[in-house]
C-alpha positions as CSV (number, residue, x, y, z in Angstrom):
1,M,-82.9,-102.1,264.1
2,I,-83.8,-99.4,261.0
3,D,-82.6,-100.0,257.9
4,Y,-81.6,-96.7,257.1
5,L,-79.3,-97.4,254.4
6,G,-81.9,-99.3,252.8
7,R,-84.6,-96.7,253.5
8,V,-82.6,-94.0,251.5
9,R,-82.4,-95.9,248.7
10,K,-86.1,-96.7,248.3
11,F,-86.1,-92.3,248.2
12,H,-83.5,-92.7,245.5
13,E,-85.7,-95.3,243.3
14,A,-89.0,-93.0,244.5
15,F,-87.7,-90.1,243.2
16,D,-85.3,-91.1,240.8
17,C,-82.3,-90.3,241.9
18,L,-79.1,-91.6,240.9
19,K,-78.0,-95.0,242.5
20,N,-75.4,-97.7,241.9
21,S,-75.4,-100.8,242.6
22,Y,-71.1,-101.3,242.7
23,P,-68.7,-99.0,244.1
24,C,-67.9,-96.2,241.4
25,V,-66.7,-92.6,240.7
26,L,-69.0,-89.7,240.5
27,S,-68.5,-87.3,237.8
28,N,-67.3,-84.1,239.1
29,R,-70.5,-82.5,238.8
30,Y,-72.6,-84.6,240.6
31,A,-70.1,-84.8,243.2
32,L,-69.8,-81.6,243.8
33,W,-73.4,-81.5,244.2
34,R,-73.5,-84.1,246.8
35,L,-70.9,-81.9,248.8
36,R,-73.2,-78.9,248.2
37,L,-75.8,-81.0,249.7
38,I,-73.6,-82.2,253.0
39,Q,-72.1,-78.7,253.6
40,E,-75.9,-77.3,253.6
41,E,-76.7,-79.6,256.2
42,L,-73.8,-79.5,258.3
43,T,-74.0,-75.6,258.2
44,E,-77.3,-76.2,259.6
45,L,-76.2,-78.5,261.9
46,T,-73.6,-75.9,263.4
47,T,-76.0,-73.2,264.0
48,A,-78.1,-75.5,266.0
49,M,-75.1,-76.9,268.0
50,A,-74.2,-72.9,268.5
51,E,-77.6,-71.8,269.8
52,G,-77.9,-75.1,271.9
53,N,-81.3,-76.0,270.0
54,L,-81.4,-79.9,270.2
55,V,-84.7,-80.2,268.4
56,E,-82.7,-78.3,265.4
57,I,-79.4,-80.6,266.0
58,A,-81.9,-83.5,266.0
59,D,-83.3,-82.4,262.6
60,A,-79.8,-81.3,261.1
61,L,-78.1,-84.5,262.2
62,A,-81.1,-86.7,260.5
63,D,-80.7,-84.6,257.5
64,L,-76.8,-84.9,257.5
65,H,-77.8,-88.6,257.9
66,F,-79.9,-89.0,254.8
67,V,-77.8,-86.7,252.6
68,T,-74.4,-88.9,253.6
69,F,-76.1,-92.3,253.0
70,G,-77.4,-90.9,249.8
71,T,-74.1,-90.1,248.8
72,D,-72.9,-93.6,249.8
73,V,-76.2,-95.2,247.3
74,A,-75.2,-92.9,244.4
75,Y,-71.2,-94.0,244.7
76,G,-72.6,-97.7,245.1
77,L,-70.7,-98.2,248.4
78,P,-71.4,-101.4,250.3
79,M,-71.8,-98.9,253.5
80,D,-72.3,-101.9,255.8
81,K,-69.6,-103.8,254.8
82,I,-67.2,-101.1,255.1
83,F,-68.3,-99.2,258.2
84,E,-68.1,-102.7,260.3
85,Q,-64.6,-102.5,258.8
86,V,-64.0,-99.5,260.3
87,C,-65.2,-99.8,263.5
88,K,-63.3,-102.7,264.0
89,S,-60.3,-100.5,263.2
90,N,-61.3,-98.0,265.7
91,M,-61.8,-100.5,268.4
92,S,-58.0,-101.7,267.5
93,K,-56.9,-98.3,269.1
94,K,-58.2,-99.7,272.8
95,G,-55.2,-99.1,275.1
96,G,-53.7,-96.0,273.5
97,H,-53.5,-93.2,275.7
98,H,-53.0,-89.2,275.0
99,D,-49.7,-88.0,275.4
100,K,-48.8,-84.4,277.2
101,S,-49.9,-82.1,274.1
102,G,-53.2,-84.2,274.0
103,K,-52.5,-86.2,271.1
104,F,-53.9,-89.7,271.1
105,I,-51.0,-92.2,270.9
106,K,-52.7,-95.7,269.0
107,P,-51.3,-98.8,270.7
108,D,-49.3,-101.4,268.9
109,T,-52.5,-103.4,268.7
110,Y,-53.9,-100.8,266.2
111,K,-54.9,-102.2,263.0
112,P,-55.9,-99.4,259.8
113,V,-58.6,-100.0,258.1
114,D,-57.4,-101.3,254.8
115,L,-60.7,-100.6,251.7
116,S,-58.1,-101.2,249.1
117,W,-60.3,-104.3,247.7
118,L,-63.6,-101.4,246.7
119,V,-61.2,-100.8,243.7
120,E,-59.6,-104.5,243.0
């Protein structure tokens, strides 16, 4: 399996981009810049999907992953551990159902993700 986050971390190192080895909050200026990057790629994805252009959809998704992984690196987030916890929480929704309005009703077995350890 490809280590996507590791590849983005190498990019950040090669191009002297912000990277942190521990979870931290970024300055508002840098956080807004990261959001602009994400928004730009999301806009490209939206356009590609509206046009049904599979090549551009693939490119935009890859770029969107790249900038979101870059944001993980900048914030110093241990995304492997976070993602694993989110996946477990999502899988605990199994057994739920949609009500008449279409809203998904979570089963009693659902366990929300707890990421409070990031700031402890």
